[in-house]
C-alpha positions, 0 to 999 in steps of 0.5 A: 621452210623445212626447218620450221614444218619439222619443228611444228611436227615435232610439237604436235608430236609432243604435245604442249604441256597445257594443251595436252592437260586440257585436251586428257581431262577433255578426253577422259572418261567420266567415273561418276554416274548421274543421280537418280533423283529418288531415294534408293528403296528400302529392302522390305519396301522392295521385297513387298513390291516385288511380292505383289502381283498385279490381278490378271483380271477385273474380277480379281482386282474386285476381289483383292479390294473387297479383301482389303477393305474387310481386313481394314474395317476388321482392324478399326472395329478392334481397335475401337473396342480397344478404345483407340483415339484415332479409330473411335467415332466423332462422339467417343474422341477427347479426354472428357470422354475417356475420364467419363468411360472410365469413371463410369467403368469404375464402379458397379451401380444398379443401372447396370441391371436395368436390362436384367430387370426388365427381361424379368418384368416382361416374363412376370408380365405374362403371369396371369397373377393379380398381385403381379399385375398390380406390382408390375408398374409400381416395380417399373417406376422404381426402377425408371426413378434409379435410373434417373437419379443414378443417372444425374450423379454420375453425370454431374460427378463427370463433369465436375472432375473433367472441368477440374482435369481438363480446364477449357474442355468442352464438356457439353453433353457429357452428363447424358453419355455417362447416363448412357454408359451406366444403362449398359451391360458391362460386358457390352459396352463399347468401346470395352471398359479400361478400368476394373470395378472398385479402381481409383482414378 
C-alpha cells in the first residue's frame, strides 16, 4: 500500500513523457499575435491622416468644404483647357471631336476673323456716310457666304477623315461642331488648340 502510493507520487513528480509534452505545449505562451484584419497603411497615408484636423465647428467645416470644391473646380477647368478627356463635357469627348478640333486648329481661315469683322461693321454702322450705309449690307452678306462655304468644306473634310481613321465611330454633329469652332477666335477656343497653324495631321 505504501509502496504503491510512493510510486504514484514519484511518477507525478517526474511526470509521464506524453503528458508532460502535451501540458508544456498547452501551457507555453503563444508568440504569434492575431492579425489586424486590414493592411498596414503606407507612411504617406498615415502622415496625411495625422496632418488632417477635424473642423471644430460647422462654419469651419463648411469653409473647408467650399475650399476643396473650389480647388477641384479649378483643376477640372484647367484640365478642360488642356483637352484632357476625363474633364471634357460630353459634346467634346471622343476621338472624332479631338480630330475635328485639331483639323480646324491646323489651318488659318477667314472664318476665324469673323468676330473682328463684326466689330468693324458695327463701328462703320455709326458713320453717317451714304456710301458706307450702302456697302454694309453687301459686306455682311459676303461675310455670311464665306462662313457658310468654309464651314461646309471643313465639316465635310473632318467627316471624311473621321470615317477613314476611326471606322465605326459616330460622326453625328461633327460637321456643325467643326464649323462652329472655325468661327471662334483662335485665342478664345475651348479647349485650347493643341496644334500650331500649318501642322500636318
